[in-house]
C-alpha positions, 0 to 999 in steps of 0.5 A: 578940812574945808569944802568947795561945793560938795567936795572936801578940800585938803590944803595941807599934807597932814590933812591929805594924809589924814583922809587917805589914812582913814580910807586905808583903815577901811580897806579902800584902795586909792586913785590919784589925778594930778593937775594944774587946774583949769580943768576940762573934759580931758581931766574929768576923763582921767578922774572917772578912769581913776574911779574905775580903778580904785575905791577913792579918788584924790585929784590935785590942783597945783600950778607948779612953779618949778616947771616954769621958766621966767618968760613962761606963763606961770603968772597968767595960767588960768586958775579957777578952783571953785569951778574945778572943785564943782567939776571934780565932784561931778566926775566922781572925785572924793577929795581935792588937794590944793596946797599953796606954793609954801605948803609944797615948797617950804622956805629953805627947800633945796632938793631938785631932781635931775632927769634924763632918758625920755626927758631929753630932746623935744620938750626938754630941748625947748623947755629945759626946766620943765621935766626937772620941775615936773619930776620933783612935784610928781615925786612929792605928790606921789609920796604925799597921796600914796595912791595905788594908781595915778592916771596921766593923760597921753596928750603929754606923751613925753611927760608920761614917759618921764613919770614912768621912768621916775617911778621905776627908777625911784621904786615908788609903789604907784602904778602909772596909767596912761589915758588916751587924748580927749579931743574936741569934735574937730580933733583938737586935743583938749588943753587948758591953754586952748583958752588963750586962742582967738576964734581964727587961731582955734580954727587953725589949731584944729588942723594940727591933728590932721597934719600929724595923722597924715604924717603918722600914716606916712611914717608907718608906710615906710617913708623915711622919717626925715622926709615925714618930719620936714613935710609935716613941719611945712604943712603946719606952716602952710595951715597958719601956724606961726612957728614949729618948735619940732615935729619928730617920730620917736620910738614910743616906749622910750622916745629914742630916735629910730637908728635907721630913719624908718619905723621898725617898731611902734612909734609916736609922732610928737609936735609943738607949734605956735599960734601967736603967743600960744604953744600947742602940743599933740602926739599920736601913735605910729603903727609899726610895719606889718 
């Protein structure tokens, strides 16, 4: 077991399991927060929430190669383990699990996970490799940590739905908690990829939240969703986004399309848009009609 700053670091599954087993022998409950590092206040909020729900908290930092396509930013994704460890220690984390790729995916590993349901469409259309990779690494991490609860951010709403379905379908015992999206003072959802934005792009990015809020209100008022989505897409392009992959209003619990083209149950509006070479995603609740 190594240490970074004041936080113990496990780099092998065996070391992780030994520490968790020691906690279990003491009758302590365990919370878990999986991350890809480059931590910000949003991640630390998840750690603090896990600490409120469990006696000990494990956070993982692992940039998962199986969820990146060849043209995506695996090689340039920000990595800053020492700083991440300091931030985690300050947020009340008790153990950092920071495995190598070889530890997570030993030579000869061939198992994959195929996901459907909430993984279909939206991110699943534009990043077809992602959710299979997410499901695989989350299943492995939940099995490795054996936590009582795991906390995921609602910023990645579709991912949260995929993880909840995964846990249900595979009968995994960990309770999955969704934590509200953390935003800056201008409403921009906190994201590790925000570091890629120039100052000019950052100003434009802060308009995404406002466009979605207006569209969510329009959808909740009963305006047909094809119009809501079309208007929101046009508003993002006018605001300076270079390309919009999607703006969609879906049922909140399963991400199915509203059959009649209007909101008749709690919904979620989700969007993915580009600023130069940076792709931003965001979402927010759409209230059901009174």
